[in-house]
N, C-alpha and C positions, 0 to 999 in steps of 0.2 A: 224498219226500212231494210230492203234487201241488201245483201253484201256484195252482190254482183250486178250484172246488167239487168235492168227491169224489163224483161220480156223482149218482144220484137219491136224494133224501131218502126215508127210510122212510115208506111209506104214500102217497106222492104219486101222482097219477093221470096224470102226464105233462105237465100244464100248466106253462109257464115264462114268465118275464117278463124283459125286458132290464135290464141294469145299465149305467148310463152313466158314462163317465169325465168328471168335471167340468172337466178341463183341455181337453177337446175338445168336450164336449156330445154325444158319440156313444156308442152302445152298444159295449162291448168284451167282454161276456159275458152270461150269463143265469143265473137262479136258479129253483128250483122254486116254483111258485105253488100252495102248498097251500091246500086249501079248508076253510072253517070246519067243515064236518061231519066232517072227518078228525081233528079235535082230540079227539073222544070216545076214539078208540083210543090216541092219544098220552097223554092225561091218565090213562087207565086203566092204561097201562103204568107211568107215573110213580107211580101209587098203589101198584101191586104192588111196585115197586122200593123204595118208601119203607119197607115192612115190614122189610126187611133192613138198609137203610142207616141207619135211626134207632137200631138196636140196639147198635151197637159204635162208641163214640167213638174208640177207639184206631185202629181200621181206617180211620175217616174221616180222622183226622189224617195217617196214612201215605199215604192216597190223595191228599190235597190236596198234600202235599209232592212226591209223584211227579208230580202234575199240574203243579206249578210248574216242575219240571225240564223237563218235556215242552214247556211253552210257551216257556221260554227257548231250548231247542234248536231250536224251530221258527221262531225270529225271522226268519231269512232268507227264509222263505216267507210268513209272516204280514205283515210290515211292508210289502213292496212291493205286496202285494195290497190292504192297507188304504189305502195312498197312492193307488193306482189308482182305487179307488171313492170315497174320501172327499176326496182332493185335497191333504191336508196334506203338508208337506215330509217326505221320507223319514226324516230324523233324528227328527222328532216321532213318526212311526209306530213307529220302533224304541223310543222312550221309552214309548210307550203299551203296547207289548207287554211291556216290562220292568215297567211298573207293574202290569199284569194278573198277571204271574208273582209279583211281590212281594206282592200282596194274597193270592193263594193260599197263598204261603209263610207270611205273617203268620197267617192263620187256621189253617193246618196246624200251625204251631208253638205258637200261643197259644190255639187254640180251647177246649181243655179248661180252661185256666187262666182264660180270660175268662168262661166260662159261670158263671152264678150257682149257688152251692152250695145243697144242700138245707138247710132251716132248720126247726127245731122252734118251735112257738108254743104258749104256755100262757096261759090266762086265769082260772086259779083253779078251774076245774071239773076233775073227775076224768076228763078227756079230753085226750089228747095229739094235737096236730095237726102234720103235717109238710108243708111246702111243697116240692114238687119241680117240675122244669121239663121240659116236653115240646116237641118240635118241632111246628110248625103243620100240616104236611102238604105236599102238592104246591103249589109256588109258581110263579106266572107272573111272569116278568121281561121287561118290555117296554122296549126300549132305543132311543134316538134315533141320529141319523147323525153327530153331531159327534165323539163319542168312543166308537165302537161296542164296542171290546174293553175299554177301561178301565171304562166304565160297566157293561158286562155283568159283569165280574169283581166290581165293587163290590156287585152284587146277588147273584150266585150263590155267591161265596166264603163270606160269612157264612151264607147259607141252607144251603149244603151242610155247613158246619162244625156248624151247629145240629142237623143230622139231617133236613133237608127235602130233597126232590127238586125239580128245577127244569125247567120248560119255558120256554125262552128264545126270544124273538122279536125279531130286529133290525129296524131300519127297512128298508123295501124299497129305499131309496136306497143302503144299505150292507149287503147280506146276505152277501157272499161271504167276507170275512175272518172273520165270526162263524161261518159254516158250517165253515170250515177250522179255526177254534178248537175247535168242537165235535168235529170229527174228531180233533184232537190230544188233547183231553181224554178221548175215549173209550178211549184206550190206557191211561189211569190210573184211570178210574172204572168201577164196575160198570155193566152195561147198563141204560139207561133212567133212570139217576140224573140225568143232564143230557141233555135233548133240545133241539135247535135246530130251530125251524120257521120257514119263510120264506114270505112271501106278501103280497099287497096286501089292503087292507081289503075286507070286514069281518073279516079273520082276527084282528087285534088285539082288536077289540071282542068277538068271540066268545070269545077266550081269557080276557079280563078278566072276562067274565060266566059262564064255564063253571062249572057246579055242583060239579065235582070239584076246583076250585082253592080253596085255603084262604087264600092270601096273594097279593096282587097288588102288585108293586113296579114303579113306572113313573117314567121321566124324560122330560119333554117339555114341551109348551106348556100354559098354564093351561086353555084350552078343552078340549083333549084330556084333560087330567088330570081335569077335572070329569066328562067323559064316562066315563072309566075308573072313577071313583068310583061313578057311577050304575050302571054295569054290575056292578061288584063287589058293590054293595048287594043285587043280586038274590039272591045266595047268602050274603049277610052275611059275605063274605070280608074279612079284614083288608087295609088298604091302606097303602102307603108311597108318597108322591108327592113328587118333586122337580121343581118346575114353573118353573124359570128365575128370572132376576133382572134388575134394572136398577141394578146396583151403582154407587154414587157414590164418587168419590175427592175428598176435601177437601184442598186445599193450604193450609197455614197461611202466615202472612205472614213467617215466618222460614225458609221452605223454600229450599234451594239448588237452583234450577231446573235449572241445567246438570248438576248431579250426579244428579238423579233422573229426568231427562227420558227417557233410554233405558229404564229400568226401567218407568216409567209407560207409555211407548208400548207395550211388549210386554205389559204387563198388560191393555191394551185390544185389541191386535191379534193376539195369538197365536192360531193356528188360524183366521186370517182373521176374528177377532172372534167366532167361533162357539163361545163358551164361556159357560156359564150364569152363572158367577161372574166374568166379565171386567169390567174397568172400562168402563162404558157412558156415564158422565157425569163430567166434571171440573169442579169448582168452584174457581176461582182468585181470590185477593184482587185487587181492582181495580188496585192499583199494580203488580202482577206479571203482570197478565193478558196484555199484549201479548208479554212474554217467553215465557210458557208456550205460547201459541199458536204463536209462531215456532219454539220448540224442538221441539214435537211435529210441526209441519208439516215441519221439516227432515228428521226421521226418516222421515216418510211419503213424502217426495219421493225419498229415496235408497234405500229398501228395495227389494230385488230381488223382483219378482213374477213367478211362472212356474209351470210344471208341477211338481208335487211330486217327481217322479222326477229332475228336473234338479238336480244337486248344488249349483248356485249359488243355487237358489231359497230365499228366506227367508219368503215369503208365497205361499200357494197360492190357488186359486180359491174362490169361494163354492161350497158343495157341490151345489146343485141349482137348477133354473130358478125354481121358486116362491119360494125364499128370496131369490134374486137380485132378483126382481121386487119383493119387499117392501123390500129395501135401496134399490133405485132409487126406489121410490115415496116412502119417508120422506125420502130425501135431496132429491129434487126438491121436495117440499112445503116443506122447510126453506128451500131457496134461494128459492123463490117467495115465502116469507113474510119475506124480508129477510136470511137468513143469508148468510155469506160463506164460500166454500171456500178456506181457507188452503192446502189441498193437496187434490188429487183432486176428488171431486164428481161423478164420471161413470164409466160402464162403459168398460172398455178395449176398443179396437177390435181384437179378435182372437178366434179361436174359443174356445169354452168359456165358463165363467161367471166371468169376471174383472171385478172392480170396483176402481178405483184406491183405494189407501189414502187415506182422507178425514179431514181435520180441519176441523171447522166452527166458525167464530167468529160472534159477534153473532146467536146463535140465539134466537128467541123461546122463553121458558121453557115455553110451552104447546105447542110443536111436537111432533108425534108422535115425532120422532127423539130427543127428550128424555124424553117421558112413557112411551114404549113401549120394549120390548126390541128393538133393531134387529138384533141377532144377525148382524153383518156388519162389514166393515172401515170403520166410520164412527164418529167420536168427536166429540160436541159439547163445546165448552169454554165455560163460562159464568162471568161475573164475579160477585163478591159484595163488599159493603161492610162487613158485620159478620159476626162468627163465628156469631152466632145465626141470621142470615139463611141462611148456608151449611148449617147443621145442619137447619134447617126445610126447606130445599129438598131436601136429601138424603133426608129422611124423608118427603117429600110424594110418595109413590108407593104403589101397591098391592102392590109387591114388597117382599121383606125377606130376601134371600139373604145378601148380603155388602156390605161397604163398607170404605173405607180412609182413613187420615189420614196426611198427609205433612208432616214438619217437622223442625227441628233439635232442639227441646226435646221429648224423648221423653215426659216426664211430662205436659206440656201436651197433646201429641198423644194420649196415652192417655186423658186426661180427656175429650177431644172424642170419641174412639172409643166411650167408655162411653155417649155420648148417641145413638149411631146405632141405629136400629130395624132390626136384622138379626140373622141367626144367627151370623155370623162377621165380626169386624172385624180388619183388619190395620193395622200401623203401618210406614210406609216400604216396604211391599211389598204384594202383592195376589195372591189366588188360590193361595196355597201351603198345602197340606194335608198333615198327617201321617196315616199309616194308623191311628194310635192315637187320633186325636181324633174327636169327634162332628162331623157335618156335617148341618145342618138349617136350613131357612128358616122365617120367620114370614110372616104375612099370606098373600098369594097365592103365595108361593114354595114352599109345600109342607106336607105332613103326615108326621110320623114322622121318624126319625133314622137316618142311615147313619154308618158309620165306627166303628172301635174296638169296645170291648165293647158300646156302645149299638147298633151295627149287628147284633150277635149277639142282643141281648135282643129286638130287633124281630122275630126269627124264632122266638121261643119263647113259650110260654104257661104260666102257673102251673097246677099240679095239686096238689090238697090231699087228703091222706089223714088221716082221723080214726080213732083207736083208743082204747079205754078204757085208763086207767092200770092196770097190772097190780096185782092185789090179792093 
């Protein structure tokens, strides 16, 4: 199997764009730069393929299971390519490939069981109604650069299981592993059931607004999500949006700081902090504040930062130059406003997009590094004097994706978690999800639900048949 993109994408006219290695900041390959007008043919083929794909649920289940096996078998090709373009440590790339395969297997095995059953309804009239469920049609899946394969599978696995076809567009920062994934899946799926398109904007905007697309599922920033929703509204397509978060971790006054410090650190810094549901703010009781800052800073100072392909690396680079600039800007603003860098606080003096793992203390609560999603290896720690104060601060955000509470008394921690305004709350851990559970945000963190049967329902619509009662 090729280790890079397999030739020219169907329908491309020869334009290509460079793909950079974030560990060097230099181009190491290129990808097809498909043009917006080429989407008409791609979506048309997806619509034609939909006619057959939606008709046989048993065939769909078998194909998804075959696809899961194919993805697992291709791990040695997919994972290094993912690390090369995304930057994460190789072990994390292998885990991402495994997660993509697991999601395909979950929906392959459970798709028919998860699907809602037909249901009869009566209202006393001599008419019988039956509710059935139909797939929506061709689906646009638009995926960001932080977890290209995992987030792609979270979108296309339930869509395919429900009987939809998918046009998948990865970020132009990470197109190659997704293209290779598409090539792998083509060995298991009928032609044009899943098509990967790559290119720079306005390709994504055109895909979201294409009149042949009936469902747009997108993960990314709030401003881009709003633009996607506006585009989809042109054809009244259904939208599912996961738009990031600013997750808070509240540490209770009975927390064992030394025991939870490593888990809390990685809940914030995994994938270089580029996780929508990572811990992005820590609220610590005033009497434990200095110990919390010190414990997190010690991990930040000792973690091994390097290229993802280096086996010793624990933390890779920021994925791209614009994101690195945002991390630098928010950190510099916090320091200028009086924050103290207990660890890091600066870009590393080496090629690539490396930023020192940073723990910030004494941060003004209104600082952008607290109020905005920093999406990088920077963690502000803030003190609180009352539990109500910490809950109010955690909820004082436009985001509502996740949050966590850390403490020894689990019942008390659970009661605090119940007060968090978010889609998922964890106790003594963070950002762990089961394939069988719903995943959704509130407020600016999104619209719609992913995961488990709820992810499948979002790819179906009810269809009602009325018939007279037999006389």
